[in-house]
C-alpha positions as CSV (number, residue, x, y, z in Angstrom):
1,M,-16.2,-14.4,8.5
2,R,-16.6,-11.8,5.8
3,T,-15.1,-12.4,2.4
4,I,-12.2,-10.0,1.5
5,G,-11.9,-9.0,-2.1
6,L,-8.4,-8.2,-3.2
7,I,-7.6,-6.1,-6.3
8,G,-4.1,-7.3,-6.8
9,G,-1.4,-8.1,-9.3
10,M,0.1,-4.6,-9.0
11,S,2.6,-6.3,-8.5
12,W,2.0,-10.0,-7.7
13,E,5.1,-9.8,-5.4
14,S,3.2,-7.7,-3.0
15,S,-0.2,-9.5,-3.6
16,A,1.5,-12.7,-2.4
17,E,2.4,-10.9,0.8
18,Y,-1.2,-9.8,1.3
19,Y,-2.3,-13.4,0.9
20,R,0.3,-14.7,3.4
21,I,-0.5,-12.0,6.0
22,L,-4.2,-12.5,5.7
23,N,-4.1,-16.2,6.1
24,Q,-1.5,-16.2,8.9
25,G,-3.5,-13.6,10.8
26,V,-6.7,-15.5,10.6
27,R,-5.0,-18.7,11.6
28,D,-3.4,-16.9,14.6
29,R,-6.9,-15.7,15.7
30,L,-9.1,-18.7,14.9
31,G,-6.8,-21.8,15.1
32,P,-4.3,-23.8,13.2
33,T,-6.6,-25.0,10.4
34,A,-8.3,-21.6,9.8
35,S,-7.6,-19.4,6.8
36,A,-9.0,-16.2,5.3
37,R,-12.0,-16.2,3.1
38,C,-10.9,-14.1,0.1
39,L,-11.3,-13.5,-3.6
40,L,-8.5,-12.2,-5.8
41,W,-8.6,-10.2,-9.0
42,S,-5.1,-10.2,-10.3
43,F,-4.0,-7.8,-13.1
44,N,-1.2,-8.2,-15.6
45,F,1.0,-5.5,-14.1
46,S,2.8,-4.7,-17.3
47,E,-0.4,-3.3,-18.7
48,I,-1.1,-1.3,-15.6
49,E,2.5,0.0,-15.5
50,E,2.3,1.2,-19.1
51,L,-0.9,3.1,-18.5
52,Q,0.5,4.7,-15.3
53,H,3.6,6.0,-17.0
54,R,1.5,7.1,-20.0
55,G,-0.7,9.1,-17.6
56,D,-3.9,7.4,-18.7
57,W,-5.7,7.5,-15.4
58,D,-9.1,7.4,-16.9
59,E,-8.5,3.9,-18.4
60,L,-6.9,2.8,-15.1
61,N,-9.9,4.1,-13.2
62,A,-12.2,2.1,-15.4
63,L,-10.1,-1.1,-14.9
64,I,-10.1,-0.8,-11.1
65,I,-13.8,-0.1,-11.0
66,E,-14.5,-3.1,-13.1
67,A,-12.3,-5.3,-10.9
68,A,-14.1,-4.0,-7.8
69,Q,-17.5,-4.6,-9.3
70,R,-16.6,-8.1,-10.3
71,L,-15.4,-8.9,-6.8
72,E,-18.5,-7.5,-5.3
73,T,-20.7,-9.6,-7.6
74,A,-18.6,-12.7,-6.7
75,G,-19.5,-12.1,-3.0
76,A,-16.8,-9.9,-1.5
77,N,-17.9,-8.0,1.6
78,V,-15.0,-5.7,1.9
79,L,-12.5,-4.5,-0.8
80,L,-8.8,-3.8,-0.8
81,I,-6.8,-2.2,-3.5
82,C,-3.5,-3.9,-3.0
83,T,-1.3,-1.0,-4.0
84,N,-0.8,2.5,-2.7
85,T,-0.6,4.2,-6.1
86,M,-3.9,3.0,-7.4
87,H,-5.7,4.6,-4.4
88,R,-5.6,7.6,-6.7
89,M,-9.0,6.4,-7.8
90,A,-10.3,5.2,-4.4
91,A,-13.2,7.7,-4.3
92,E,-14.4,6.6,-7.7
93,V,-14.3,2.9,-6.6
94,E,-16.2,3.7,-3.4
95,N,-18.9,5.4,-5.5
96,A,-19.1,2.4,-7.9
97,V,-19.8,-0.4,-5.3
98,K,-22.0,-0.9,-2.3
99,V,-19.4,-2.8,-0.1
100,P,-16.8,-0.8,1.9
101,L,-13.4,-0.1,0.5
102,L,-10.6,-0.2,3.2
103,H,-8.3,2.7,2.2
104,I,-4.6,1.8,2.7
105,A,-3.6,5.1,4.1
106,D,-6.1,5.0,7.0
107,P,-4.9,2.1,9.1
108,T,-1.3,3.3,8.6
109,A,-2.2,6.8,9.7
110,E,-4.1,5.5,12.8
111,R,-1.1,3.4,13.8
112,I,1.2,6.4,13.4
113,K,-1.0,8.7,15.5
114,A,-1.3,6.0,18.2
115,A,2.5,5.9,18.4
116,G,2.5,9.7,19.0
117,H,4.1,10.8,15.7
118,R,2.9,13.8,13.7
119,T,5.6,14.3,11.0
120,V,6.3,11.4,8.7
121,G,8.5,10.7,5.7
122,L,6.8,9.1,2.7
123,L,8.4,6.6,0.3
124,G,6.5,5.3,-2.7
125,T,6.2,5.6,-6.4
126,A,6.7,9.1,-7.9
127,F,2.9,9.2,-8.3
128,T,2.3,8.5,-4.6
129,M,5.0,10.9,-3.4
130,E,4.3,13.8,-5.8
131,Q,0.5,13.8,-6.3
132,D,-1.9,14.9,-3.6
133,F,-4.3,11.9,-3.4
134,Y,-2.1,10.2,-0.8
135,K,-0.4,13.0,1.0
136,G,-3.6,15.0,1.0
137,R,-5.5,12.2,2.8
138,L,-2.8,11.9,5.4
139,A,-2.9,15.6,6.0
140,Q,-6.6,16.4,5.7
141,H,-8.1,13.2,7.3
142,H,-5.4,12.5,9.9
143,G,-3.6,15.8,10.6
144,L,-0.1,14.4,9.7
145,N,2.7,16.5,8.3
146,V,4.3,14.7,5.3
147,I,7.9,15.0,4.2
148,I,8.9,13.5,0.8
149,P,12.5,13.0,-0.5
150,G,14.2,15.5,-2.9
151,D,14.0,15.2,-6.7
152,E,17.0,12.9,-7.1
153,D,16.0,10.7,-4.2
154,R,12.4,10.4,-5.5
155,A,13.8,9.3,-8.8
156,T,15.9,6.6,-7.1
157,V,13.0,5.4,-5.0
158,H,10.7,5.2,-8.1
159,R,13.3,3.4,-10.2
160,V,14.1,0.8,-7.7
161,I,10.4,0.0,-7.3
162,Y,9.7,-0.4,-11.1
163,E,13.0,-1.9,-12.2
164,E,13.8,-4.2,-9.3
165,L,11.1,-4.8,-6.6
166,V,8.2,-5.5,-8.9
167,A,10.5,-8.1,-10.5
168,G,11.3,-9.7,-7.1
169,Q,14.9,-8.3,-7.1
170,V,16.2,-7.3,-3.8
171,I,19.6,-5.6,-4.4
172,P,21.9,-4.7,-1.4
173,D,23.1,-1.4,-3.1
174,S,19.5,-0.3,-3.4
175,R,18.9,-1.0,0.3
176,E,21.9,1.3,1.0
177,D,20.3,3.9,-1.2
178,Y,17.0,3.7,0.7
179,R,18.8,3.8,4.0
180,A,20.5,7.1,3.0
181,I,17.2,8.5,1.7
182,I,15.5,7.7,4.9
183,A,18.3,9.3,6.9
184,R,17.9,12.5,4.9
185,M,14.2,12.6,5.6
186,V,14.9,12.1,9.3
187,D,17.3,15.0,9.1
188,A,14.5,17.0,7.6
189,G,12.3,16.3,10.6
190,A,10.6,12.9,9.9
191,E,9.7,11.2,13.2
192,A,8.6,8.0,11.3
193,V,8.7,6.7,7.8
194,I,5.8,5.3,5.7
195,L,6.7,2.5,3.3
196,G,4.1,3.9,0.9
197,C,4.5,1.3,-1.8
198,T,3.5,-2.3,-1.2
199,E,6.8,-3.7,-2.6
200,I,9.2,-1.6,-0.4
201,M,8.7,-4.0,2.5
202,L,10.6,-6.5,0.4
203,L,13.7,-4.3,0.7
204,V,13.5,-2.1,3.8
205,R,13.5,-3.5,7.3
206,P,13.2,-1.8,10.7
207,E,16.9,-1.9,11.2
208,D,17.4,0.2,8.0
209,S,15.9,3.3,9.8
210,V,16.7,5.2,13.0
211,V,13.0,6.1,13.3
212,P,10.0,3.7,13.3
213,I,8.9,2.5,9.9
214,F,5.2,1.7,9.0
215,D,4.6,-0.9,6.4
216,T,1.4,-0.2,4.5
217,T,1.2,-3.7,3.2
218,A,1.1,-5.4,6.6
219,L,-1.1,-2.7,8.2
220,H,-3.6,-2.8,5.4
221,A,-3.9,-6.6,5.5
222,E,-4.1,-6.6,9.3
223,A,-6.9,-4.0,9.3
224,A,-8.8,-6.2,6.7
225,I,-8.5,-9.2,9.1
226,E,-10.2,-7.1,11.8
227,M,-13.0,-6.1,9.5
228,A,-13.5,-9.7,8.3
229,L,-13.7,-11.1,11.8
230,A,-15.7,-8.3,13.4
231,D,-19.2,-9.1,14.6
């Protein structure tokens, strides 16, 4: 079994889900006493969040690269950045280490294409929805058409992530807001919806959408299991 290196703590709420999914998945495949071989580098998310909103991506890039190199030195054979937003610096991380980085958008896009969808709605932080590092990969590497919410809806999605979900707060009114935002993306042509922030799965369930939803947290972790157990 390969050792999975997790760059986490962004936030720890979603990192805990990664740990659960990885261990349950390995147990399901290898038997009741089996668990994932993994290493975790966990950030203090308040420091990361401040740098994100300050727009200091150079400092964030240096921090993520350092975490990746530390995990590689400790013995990780494959790396995961346990957050969609911080894949903004995925290419820089790949260039800084010798072990593979499993990009969170790739297993999600592959599952979407396998289901026969080509136009998808994207929910995530404002950084993920508005900047090109994520939408561009979906479009250029996978041929997907990406729809994002309007200005006011993007602000709502972003606020709920940073003010509620990263603090472990799941508020029914916010679920209703997300349901309405998803419905508007469907009206705009979305055939499926990507939960493009690793905390959104705490709030949104399949029954909250009239089209299929694709949870990046689960799909990323499941793909890591396949890599870890591959011959």
